[in-house]
Structures are given as structure tokens and as C-alpha cells.
C-alpha atoms as one frame of an Amber mdcrd trajectory, in Angstrom:
protein
 -60.911 -72.991   3.107 -59.136 -70.133   2.141 -60.344 -66.591   3.100 -60.304
 -64.167  -0.148 -58.354 -60.675  -0.047 -59.163 -57.887  -1.279 -56.773 -58.387
  -5.095 -57.979 -61.447  -5.397 -61.244 -61.757  -7.465 -64.841 -62.995  -5.525
 -66.578 -64.273  -8.570 -65.320 -65.910 -11.747 -67.024 -67.276 -14.469 -66.455
 -71.342 -15.056 -65.384 -70.260 -18.855 -62.473 -68.197 -16.999 -61.235 -71.085
 -14.552 -61.495 -74.378 -17.076 -58.368 -74.394 -18.686 -56.450 -72.809 -16.137
 -53.441 -74.595 -14.712 -52.737 -75.668 -11.277 -49.838 -75.755  -9.758 -48.048
 -77.472  -6.328 -46.521 -75.120  -3.779 -43.378 -76.489  -5.088 -43.797 -74.711
  -8.603 -44.742 -77.980 -10.126 -47.272 -78.090 -12.617 -49.414 -80.614 -12.187
 -51.814 -80.101 -15.010 -54.819 -77.765 -15.711 -59.000 -77.856 -15.143 -60.460
 -79.475 -17.688 -64.347 -79.215 -16.145 -66.084 -78.172 -13.035 -68.609 -80.321
 -11.548 -71.527 -78.678 -10.039 -73.566 -80.198  -7.345 -77.071 -79.457  -8.233
 -79.088 -80.048  -5.228 -76.954 -78.043  -2.915 -76.139 -75.166  -5.331 -71.992
 -76.024  -4.349 -68.947 -75.726  -6.463 -68.539 -79.844  -5.582 -64.992 -80.395
  -7.867 -63.048 -79.147 -10.507 -61.643 -81.748 -12.790 -57.637 -82.051 -13.299
 -56.163 -83.471 -16.269 -52.781 -84.526 -15.475 -49.656 -86.761 -17.063 -49.391
 -88.174 -20.386 -48.121 -85.703 -23.797 -50.024 -83.187 -25.855 -53.665 -84.415
 -23.697 -52.775 -88.104 -25.089 -52.658 -90.577 -21.842 -54.095 -87.864 -19.441
 -55.398 -88.942 -16.174 -58.151 -87.092 -15.102 -58.951 -86.465 -10.678 -61.616
 -85.032  -8.924 -60.487 -82.599  -6.775 -62.235 -80.772  -4.150 -63.062 -76.963
  -5.102 -61.709 -75.562  -1.829 -57.917 -77.642  -2.171 -57.156 -75.015  -4.546
 -55.782 -71.532  -4.367 -55.982 -68.700  -6.169 -52.847 -67.143  -6.854 -53.818
 -64.146  -9.007 -50.163 -62.746  -9.362 -49.352 -65.761 -11.849 -53.165 -66.682
 -12.573 -53.088 -70.104 -11.929 -54.459 -71.898  -9.147 -52.521 -73.857  -6.646
 -52.967 -77.591  -5.185 -50.748 -78.358  -2.043 -50.027 -82.089  -3.228 -46.642
 -83.281  -4.863 -46.866 -84.986  -8.420 -45.945 -87.845  -6.951 -48.717 -88.115
  -4.140 -51.084 -86.741  -7.213 -49.761 -90.180  -9.044 -51.403 -91.808  -5.994
 -54.635 -90.289  -5.691 -58.243 -91.913  -7.114 -58.129 -91.024 -10.876 -60.237
 -91.829 -13.956 -60.083 -92.141 -17.935 -61.381 -89.481 -19.816 -63.841 -92.169
 -21.377 -64.853 -93.932 -18.003 -66.139 -91.504 -15.668 -67.391 -92.070 -11.614
 -70.601 -91.376 -10.731 -69.435 -88.563  -9.509 -72.759 -87.290  -7.300 -71.597
 -90.728  -4.873 -71.040 -89.704  -1.648 -69.163 -93.217  -0.738 -66.764 -91.703
  -4.144 -66.931 -88.393  -3.069 -65.927 -88.546   0.599 -62.611 -90.930  -0.500
 -61.815 -87.990  -2.692 -61.945 -85.740  -0.129 -60.448 -87.600   2.501 -57.561
 -88.581  -0.107 -57.045 -84.486  -0.406 -57.795 -83.841   3.459 -60.848 -82.266
   3.478 -64.653 -82.595   5.336 -66.731 -83.309   2.112 -69.170 -80.285   1.702
 -72.603 -82.494   2.838 -71.605 -83.324   6.056 -71.105 -79.188   6.750 -74.357
 -77.688   5.864
């Protein structure tokens, strides 16, 4: 998990984050944040839902990304996800009209493993 430095905000509102662009370290735009998913049982910010692909939001595929996989780049005012476009295209995704059960721990474990993170509920 990234440690916040003094030049990074410590707390942001959800409405500030929703709509933010996500880039990879190579500078390629991957999409933007459509939703933030909260685990009501733990109070943990579980996932950012990334919209990727399509044209003018048509045909976009959605991806749940563990929020801890995102790093804020305050200088450029966007988030960074350490994944190539090709790898993201292989990620488990879903259609905007057919969401998975995001509270399902089996589904969530697969998401965390894909991005190389231990599920947050195993760390408590």
C-alpha cells in the first residue's frame, strides 16, 4: 500500500474521486473511475470501478480494481494503476447492465489476485 506524503491529500470526498482519470506508469490513459464500492461490514473502501474501452462511453467495459492498487499522482491530478492496457483487457470485467455480486468473497479474491494484492478482509 502506498504511503501518503505531505504533498498528497490524506482524505478526499468520493465525489472528488469519481470521474478521475486513471493512467498506467507508461502514461497511457486506461479509463476513469465510475464508482467507488464500500464494504459496509468493515467500512473499507473495497474497489474502484474503472470504465475502460469503447468510444464516448459506448461499449465500455467495467472493471473492479482493489482501491489500494491505485496511486494518486497529485501533480498530474489523476490516479495511476500499474497495469498495461493489454493486461487490463484480460482482467475480469463486466457490463454496466450486468454487475457481479461485488460482496462475494470468491469473486473478490479473484479480483485481488489478478492485480497482485492480498484481499483486505484477510488482513484484519
